[in-house]
C-alpha positions as CSV (number, residue, x, y, z in Angstrom):
1,M,-18.1,16.6,-26.0
2,Q,-15.2,14.3,-26.5
3,S,-15.6,10.9,-28.1
4,N,-13.4,7.9,-29.0
5,K,-12.2,7.5,-25.4
6,K,-11.4,4.0,-24.3
7,I,-12.7,2.6,-21.0
8,H,-10.3,2.9,-18.1
9,F,-10.8,1.8,-14.5
10,E,-9.1,3.9,-11.8
11,I,-7.1,2.0,-9.1
12,S,-9.9,2.2,-6.5
13,E,-12.4,1.1,-9.1
14,R,-10.4,-1.9,-10.1
15,K,-10.0,-3.0,-6.4
16,I,-13.8,-2.7,-5.9
17,L,-14.4,-4.6,-9.1
18,L,-12.2,-7.4,-7.9
19,R,-13.8,-7.6,-4.5
20,V,-17.4,-7.5,-5.8
21,F,-16.9,-10.1,-8.5
22,D,-14.9,-12.4,-6.2
23,V,-18.0,-12.7,-4.1
24,I,-20.5,-12.8,-7.0
25,F,-18.6,-15.6,-8.8
26,V,-18.3,-17.7,-5.7
27,L,-22.0,-17.3,-4.8
28,F,-23.0,-18.0,-8.3
29,F,-21.0,-21.3,-8.4
30,L,-22.4,-22.4,-5.0
31,F,-25.9,-21.6,-6.4
32,L,-25.3,-23.8,-9.4
33,L,-24.0,-26.6,-7.2
34,S,-27.1,-26.5,-5.1
35,K,-29.4,-26.6,-8.2
36,F,-27.7,-29.3,-10.2
37,I,-25.5,-31.5,-8.1
38,G,-27.4,-31.8,-4.8
39,F,-25.1,-29.6,-2.8
40,E,-26.9,-28.9,0.5
41,Y,-24.2,-27.5,2.8
42,F,-24.5,-23.9,1.6
43,T,-27.8,-22.6,0.2
44,I,-28.8,-19.0,-0.5
45,S,-32.1,-17.9,0.9
46,A,-33.8,-15.1,2.9
47,E,-33.8,-17.3,6.1
48,N,-30.0,-17.8,6.1
49,F,-28.9,-14.6,4.4
50,Y,-26.2,-14.1,7.1
51,W,-24.4,-17.2,5.8
52,T,-23.8,-15.3,2.5
53,L,-22.7,-12.1,4.3
54,V,-20.2,-14.0,6.5
55,L,-18.8,-15.8,3.4
56,G,-18.4,-12.5,1.5
57,L,-16.7,-10.9,4.5
58,Y,-14.3,-13.8,5.0
59,L,-13.5,-13.9,1.4
60,T,-12.6,-10.2,1.1
61,I,-10.6,-9.9,4.3
62,I,-8.6,-13.1,3.7
63,G,-8.1,-12.1,0.1
64,E,-6.6,-8.9,1.3
65,V,-4.2,-10.7,3.5
66,F,-3.1,-13.0,0.7
67,E,-2.7,-10.0,-1.8
68,M,-5.7,-10.8,-4.0
69,Y,-6.2,-7.1,-4.3
70,N,-2.6,-6.1,-5.0
71,L,-3.1,-4.9,-8.6
72,Q,0.5,-5.9,-9.7
73,I,-0.2,-9.5,-8.5
74,A,-3.9,-9.5,-9.8
75,S,-2.6,-8.6,-13.3
76,N,-0.2,-11.5,-13.4
77,Q,-1.8,-14.9,-14.1
78,F,1.1,-16.9,-12.5
79,Q,1.4,-14.8,-9.3
80,V,-2.3,-14.6,-8.7
81,I,-2.7,-18.5,-8.7
82,K,-0.8,-18.7,-5.5
83,S,-3.0,-16.0,-3.9
84,I,-6.2,-17.8,-5.2
85,I,-5.2,-21.2,-3.7
86,L,-4.2,-19.6,-0.3
87,T,-7.4,-17.5,-0.2
88,A,-9.8,-20.3,-1.2
89,S,-8.2,-22.8,1.3
90,T,-8.1,-20.4,4.2
91,T,-11.6,-19.0,3.6
92,V,-13.1,-22.5,3.4
93,L,-11.2,-23.7,6.5
94,I,-12.2,-20.7,8.7
95,Y,-15.8,-20.9,7.4
96,L,-16.1,-24.5,8.3
97,L,-14.6,-23.8,11.8
98,T,-17.1,-21.1,12.7
99,P,-20.4,-23.0,12.8
100,I,-22.0,-20.3,15.1
101,L,-22.0,-17.9,12.1
102,T,-22.0,-20.6,9.3
103,P,-23.9,-23.8,8.4
104,T,-23.5,-26.8,10.6
105,L,-20.8,-29.2,9.3
106,P,-22.3,-31.8,7.0
107,N,-22.3,-35.5,7.7
108,N,-21.4,-36.2,4.1
109,R,-17.7,-35.0,3.9
110,L,-18.1,-34.9,0.1
111,Q,-20.1,-31.7,0.6
112,I,-17.0,-30.1,2.0
113,I,-15.0,-31.0,-1.1
114,Y,-17.7,-29.6,-3.3
115,F,-17.7,-26.4,-1.3
116,Y,-13.9,-26.0,-1.6
117,L,-13.8,-26.7,-5.3
118,A,-16.6,-24.3,-6.0
119,V,-14.8,-21.4,-4.2
120,L,-11.5,-22.3,-5.8
121,I,-12.8,-22.7,-9.4
122,A,-15.0,-19.6,-9.2
123,L,-12.1,-17.4,-8.1
124,F,-9.8,-19.0,-10.7
125,L,-12.2,-18.4,-13.6
126,W,-13.0,-14.9,-12.6
127,R,-9.4,-13.9,-12.1
128,L,-8.4,-15.5,-15.4
129,F,-11.0,-13.4,-17.2
130,Y,-9.8,-10.3,-15.3
131,V,-6.1,-10.9,-16.4
132,K,-7.1,-11.6,-20.0
133,Y,-9.6,-8.7,-20.6
134,L,-9.8,-6.2,-17.8
135,A,-6.1,-5.9,-17.0
136,S,-5.1,-5.7,-20.7
137,D,-3.8,-2.8,-22.7
138,R,-7.3,-2.0,-24.0
139,F,-8.0,-0.4,-20.6
140,V,-4.9,1.7,-20.5
141,K,-5.4,5.4,-19.5
142,K,-3.6,7.6,-22.0
143,V,-2.2,10.9,-20.6
144,I,-0.4,14.0,-21.7
145,L,2.0,15.7,-19.3
146,I,2.8,19.4,-19.3
147,C,6.2,19.8,-17.6
148,D,9.8,20.9,-17.9
149,K,11.9,18.6,-20.0
150,E,14.5,18.0,-17.3
151,Q,11.8,16.6,-15.0
152,L,10.1,14.4,-17.6
153,E,11.6,10.9,-16.9
154,E,11.3,11.1,-13.1
155,L,7.7,12.3,-13.4
156,V,6.7,9.6,-15.9
157,L,8.3,6.8,-14.0
158,G,6.8,8.0,-10.7
159,L,3.3,7.5,-12.1
160,E,3.7,4.5,-14.4
161,N,5.6,2.4,-11.8
162,A,2.6,2.8,-9.5
163,D,0.0,2.0,-12.1
164,P,1.1,0.1,-15.2
165,H,-2.3,1.0,-16.9
166,Y,-1.5,4.8,-16.6
167,K,0.5,5.6,-19.7
168,I,2.0,9.0,-20.5
169,I,2.2,9.0,-24.3
170,G,3.3,12.6,-24.9
171,Y,4.4,15.8,-23.2
172,V,4.4,19.5,-23.8
173,N,7.7,21.1,-22.7
174,S,6.8,24.1,-20.5
175,D,10.4,25.2,-20.1
176,I,10.3,28.0,-22.7
177,S,13.7,29.3,-21.6
178,N,15.5,26.4,-23.2
179,E,14.4,25.9,-26.8
180,K,17.2,23.4,-27.5
181,M,15.5,20.8,-25.4
182,K,12.7,20.6,-28.0
183,S,15.0,19.1,-30.6
184,E,16.5,16.5,-28.3
185,K,15.3,12.9,-28.2
186,S,12.6,12.7,-25.6
187,F,11.7,10.0,-23.1
188,V,8.2,10.2,-24.5
189,K,6.9,12.0,-27.6
190,N,7.3,15.8,-27.5
191,I,4.1,17.6,-28.6
192,N,4.2,21.1,-30.1
193,I,1.9,23.5,-28.3
194,E,0.2,24.3,-31.5
195,N,-0.8,20.7,-32.1
196,L,-1.9,19.9,-28.5
197,E,-5.7,19.8,-29.1
198,E,-5.4,17.8,-32.3
199,F,-3.1,15.3,-30.6
200,V,-5.5,14.8,-27.7
201,K,-8.4,14.1,-30.0
202,E,-6.6,11.8,-32.4
203,N,-5.0,9.7,-29.7
204,S,-8.0,9.1,-27.3
205,I,-6.3,11.0,-24.5
206,S,-8.1,10.6,-21.1
207,E,-6.6,13.5,-19.2
208,V,-4.0,16.2,-19.3
209,V,-1.7,16.5,-16.2
210,I,0.1,19.8,-15.4
211,A,3.4,19.4,-13.6
212,S,5.2,22.6,-14.5
213,Q,6.4,24.6,-11.5
214,K,7.1,27.6,-13.8
215,T,4.0,29.7,-14.3
216,D,5.6,31.5,-17.3
217,G,5.6,28.1,-19.1
218,I,1.8,28.2,-19.3
219,T,1.6,30.6,-22.2
220,I,-1.6,32.3,-23.4
221,N,-1.8,29.9,-26.4
222,L,-1.4,26.8,-24.1
223,Y,-3.8,28.2,-21.6
224,N,-6.5,28.8,-24.2
225,Q,-6.1,25.3,-25.6
226,L,-6.4,23.8,-22.1
227,I,-9.6,25.8,-21.6
228,D,-11.0,24.4,-24.9
229,L,-10.2,20.9,-23.9
230,L,-11.8,21.4,-20.5
231,E,-15.0,22.8,-22.2
232,N,-15.1,19.7,-24.4
233,G,-15.1,17.3,-21.4
234,Y,-11.4,16.4,-21.1
235,I,-10.0,16.1,-17.6
236,I,-7.2,18.5,-16.6
237,R,-5.5,17.7,-13.3
238,E,-2.5,19.0,-11.3
239,Y,0.4,16.6,-10.9
240,T,0.6,16.4,-7.1
241,Q,-3.1,15.4,-6.9
242,V,-2.6,12.7,-9.5
243,Y,0.6,11.4,-7.9
244,E,-1.1,11.2,-4.4
245,S,-4.1,9.4,-5.7
246,I,-2.2,6.8,-7.7
247,T,0.9,6.2,-5.4
248,Q,-0.8,7.0,-2.0
249,R,2.2,9.1,-1.2
250,I,2.7,12.8,-0.7
251,P,5.1,14.2,-3.4
252,V,7.0,16.5,-1.1
253,Q,9.8,17.0,-3.7
254,Y,7.4,18.9,-5.9
255,V,5.5,21.1,-3.5
256,A,8.4,23.3,-2.4
257,R,8.2,25.4,0.7
258,D,4.4,26.0,0.4
259,F,3.9,22.3,1.5
260,Y,1.2,23.1,4.0
261,R,-1.0,24.4,1.2
262,Y,-1.2,20.8,0.0
263,F,-1.1,19.1,3.4
264,P,-4.3,19.6,5.5
265,F,-3.9,17.4,8.5
266,S,-6.4,14.7,9.0
267,R,-9.2,15.6,11.5
268,S,-8.5,12.2,13.2
269,N,-5.3,13.7,14.6
270,Q,-7.5,15.9,16.8
271,N,-10.6,13.8,17.1
272,K,-10.8,12.8,20.8
273,L,-13.1,9.9,20.2
274,Y,-10.8,8.4,17.5
275,L,-7.8,8.9,19.7
276,L,-9.6,7.3,22.7
277,V,-10.6,4.3,20.7
278,A,-7.1,4.0,19.2
279,R,-5.6,4.1,22.7
280,V,-7.9,1.4,24.0
281,F,-7.1,-0.7,21.0
282,E,-3.4,-0.1,21.6
283,I,-3.6,-1.3,25.2
284,I,-5.6,-4.4,24.3
285,I,-3.2,-5.3,21.4
286,S,-0.1,-4.6,23.6
287,L,-1.4,-6.8,26.4
288,I,-2.1,-9.6,23.8
289,G,1.3,-9.1,22.3
290,I,3.2,-9.2,25.6
291,S,1.3,-12.4,26.5
292,V,2.3,-14.1,23.3
293,G,5.8,-12.8,23.7
294,I,6.1,-14.4,27.1
295,L,4.8,-17.7,25.7
296,I,7.5,-17.8,22.9
297,L,10.2,-16.3,25.0
298,P,11.8,-19.7,25.9
299,L,12.2,-20.4,22.1
300,I,13.6,-17.0,21.4
301,F,16.0,-17.4,24.4
302,L,17.2,-20.7,23.0
303,G,17.6,-19.4,19.5
304,N,19.5,-16.4,20.8
305,F,21.8,-18.6,22.9
306,L,22.6,-20.7,19.8
307,G,22.5,-18.2,17.0
308,N,23.2,-14.8,18.5
309,K,25.5,-15.6,21.4
310,G,24.9,-12.5,23.5
311,K,22.3,-10.4,25.2
312,L,18.7,-11.2,24.4
313,F,17.4,-7.6,24.5
314,Y,18.8,-4.3,23.4
315,T,17.6,-0.7,23.8
316,Q,18.2,2.2,21.5
317,K,17.2,5.9,21.5
318,R,14.5,6.8,19.1
319,V,12.6,10.0,18.4
320,G,8.9,10.0,19.3
321,K,5.9,12.3,19.2
322,N,6.8,16.0,19.3
323,G,10.5,15.1,19.0
324,K,10.6,13.5,22.4
325,V,13.4,10.9,22.7
326,F,12.6,7.5,24.2
327,K,14.3,4.1,24.5
328,I,12.9,1.4,22.2
329,L,13.1,-2.2,23.3
330,K,13.8,-5.0,20.8
331,F,15.2,-8.5,20.6
332,R,18.8,-8.3,19.5
333,T,19.4,-9.3,15.9
334,M,23.0,-8.0,15.3
335,I,26.4,-9.1,16.3
336,K,28.1,-7.5,19.3
337,N,29.6,-4.1,18.8
338,A,27.7,-3.8,15.5
339,E,28.3,0.0,15.5
340,K,31.8,0.3,16.8
341,N,32.6,2.6,13.8
342,G,29.5,4.8,14.3
343,A,25.8,4.7,13.4
344,V,24.9,3.5,9.9
345,F,21.7,2.5,8.2
346,S,20.9,-1.2,8.3
347,T,20.9,-2.6,4.7
348,K,18.9,-5.4,3.2
349,N,21.7,-8.0,3.4
350,D,23.5,-6.4,6.3
351,K,26.4,-8.7,7.4
352,R,26.0,-7.5,10.9
353,I,22.7,-9.4,11.3
354,T,23.1,-12.8,12.8
355,T,21.6,-16.0,11.3
356,F,18.9,-16.1,14.0
357,G,18.6,-12.3,13.8
358,K,17.5,-12.7,10.1
359,F,14.8,-15.1,11.2
360,L,13.6,-12.7,13.9
361,R,13.4,-9.8,11.4
362,K,11.7,-11.8,8.6
363,S,9.1,-13.1,11.0
364,R,8.8,-9.7,12.8
365,L,9.4,-11.5,16.1
366,D,12.2,-9.0,17.0
367,E,9.4,-6.4,17.3
368,F,7.5,-8.1,20.1
369,P,9.2,-6.3,23.0
370,Q,7.9,-3.0,21.6
371,F,4.5,-3.9,22.9
372,I,5.9,-2.7,26.2
373,N,6.7,0.7,24.6
374,I,3.1,0.8,23.3
375,L,1.7,0.0,26.7
376,K,3.8,2.8,28.2
377,G,2.5,5.3,25.6
378,D,5.9,5.9,23.9
379,M,4.6,4.3,20.7
380,A,1.3,3.4,18.9
381,V,0.4,0.2,17.1
382,I,0.2,2.2,13.8
383,G,2.3,5.2,12.8
384,P,5.6,6.2,11.2
385,R,8.5,4.0,12.4
386,P,10.6,5.8,15.0
387,E,14.0,6.8,13.8
388,R,17.3,7.4,15.7
389,P,18.1,11.0,16.6
390,V,21.4,11.0,14.7
391,F,19.5,10.0,11.5
392,V,16.7,12.4,12.1
393,R,19.1,15.3,12.2
394,E,20.9,14.1,9.1
395,I,17.7,13.5,7.1
396,A,15.9,16.7,8.3
397,D,18.8,18.8,6.9
398,I,18.1,17.4,3.5
399,M,14.3,17.0,3.7
400,P,12.6,20.1,5.2
401,F,9.4,18.3,6.0
402,Y,10.9,15.2,7.6
403,E,10.1,16.2,11.2
404,T,6.5,16.5,10.3
405,R,6.3,12.8,11.0
406,H,6.6,13.6,14.7
407,V,3.2,15.2,15.0
408,I,1.8,11.7,15.9
409,K,3.2,8.8,17.9
410,P,5.6,6.5,16.0
411,G,4.2,3.0,15.4
412,L,5.0,-0.7,15.5
413,T,3.8,-0.8,11.9
414,G,2.7,1.9,9.4
415,W,1.7,2.9,5.9
416,A,5.4,3.1,4.8
417,Q,6.3,-0.3,6.3
418,V,3.5,-2.2,4.4
419,N,4.0,-0.4,1.1
420,Y,7.8,-0.1,0.8
421,S,10.8,-2.3,1.4
422,Y,13.6,-1.7,3.8
423,G,15.0,1.9,3.9
424,A,18.8,1.7,3.6
425,T,19.5,5.1,2.0
426,I,18.5,8.7,2.2
427,E,16.5,8.2,-1.1
428,D,14.6,5.3,0.6
429,S,13.9,7.6,3.6
430,L,12.4,10.2,1.2
431,I,10.0,7.6,-0.2
432,K,9.0,6.4,3.2
433,L,8.5,10.0,4.3
434,Q,6.0,10.4,1.5
435,Y,4.1,7.4,2.7
436,D,4.2,8.6,6.3
437,L,2.9,12.0,5.4
438,Y,0.1,10.4,3.4
439,Y,-1.0,8.5,6.5
440,I,-0.9,11.6,8.7
441,K,-2.9,13.5,6.1
442,H,-5.5,10.7,5.6
443,R,-5.4,9.0,9.0
444,S,-8.7,7.2,9.7
445,I,-10.0,3.9,11.1
446,F,-10.3,2.5,7.5
447,I,-6.6,3.1,6.7
448,D,-5.7,1.7,10.1
449,I,-7.6,-1.5,9.3
450,N,-5.9,-1.6,5.9
451,I,-2.5,-1.4,7.5
452,I,-3.2,-4.2,10.0
453,I,-4.4,-6.5,7.2
454,K,-1.3,-5.7,5.1
455,T,0.9,-6.3,8.1
456,L,-0.6,-9.7,8.5
457,S,0.2,-10.3,4.8
458,T,3.8,-9.3,5.4
459,V,4.1,-11.8,8.3
460,V,2.3,-14.6,6.3
461,F,4.7,-14.2,3.3
462,Y,7.7,-13.8,5.6
463,R,8.6,-10.4,4.2
464,G,9.8,-8.7,7.4
465,Q,12.7,-6.3,7.3
């Protein structure tokens, strides 16, 4: 069996680790306060065990909203401080304001300060330890890639950008038809097939990833070495599986025309109970959204009158489920005659967007009229964003799987929206398609809740598009 392998936490393991120890550290600090400083507001016992459960639940949900479990932020000691302060402050505030589920407010207000400081300091010390030790290079996962030389840089960046602790330190060129490439300077170290096993053992390699789409590149010699590594306990995985698990996207550009071999649809797409619950949820959310929209309508009307100087609403044709075209309703955010020269993608700093329109987009208030579309059944709360017919035709000609997004209803928010910035190009559309297909493949109540929480985070941090 292999030895000399360094510890590595997978992405899901690191997120679980963060959640569990957030709660453990906070409870431990509160326990110390109750033992040594006379802190009486929050005590841990069998009689009031639900106080502990509620605090843990609040902490993890609010931490998700304020990006405590975003690994890029969690690994940066400066960025995570902001999330810690927001999470600790909001958790304590909500905990104090829900006395039905939590302890009665204390007469001594100093107890509240103790409570807040304990939560804040506990989170700060634990996250400082995480950044210094668990997010350090000593937990890097070292990987060897077997692929064609021409694909190397794109494949490496696709994985390493999603997980900075996933490092490809060498590759085996599987393009045997072009021997010249072996002598060229590589993006990462080129490993001779003859030295593969030796390199794996000497460099504490965690796994070998096969990305070659040319079967003749897997020679008998290479195949035998892979079998030996497998028998010695080394992990050998296929690139599309690795890419999907790390990036939470479907790599449609690597699966060619046999896409459906890699894309079993989620059972939730045909689960009548799930669809019924989702529809009831959509109706409730849309009614709440319409009610809130009516309350803020006077302010939107005033802002539109001063900053947009034109119609308040606008409609636009979009493609819905099964390719059916419907009219989407939004608050207008662009100048009059914004597309007099034809339909174009909206860009990040689009000059056609008015000053008030920027505010509406950033705060997501421009989306409120779409609750009417949801109530009518044209859209869902969660799903791929509906695209315009002209762009669907244009993108579908380039991406064979693009119209697969239309097997479910388009959504007000979705997996692509909470994981990727504004799509202003065809390349952006490809990335968003990968996220949309991942959602369709893995659709479930758990991923729906995840999307809702991340959407709240987008609104809180004013990151609307």
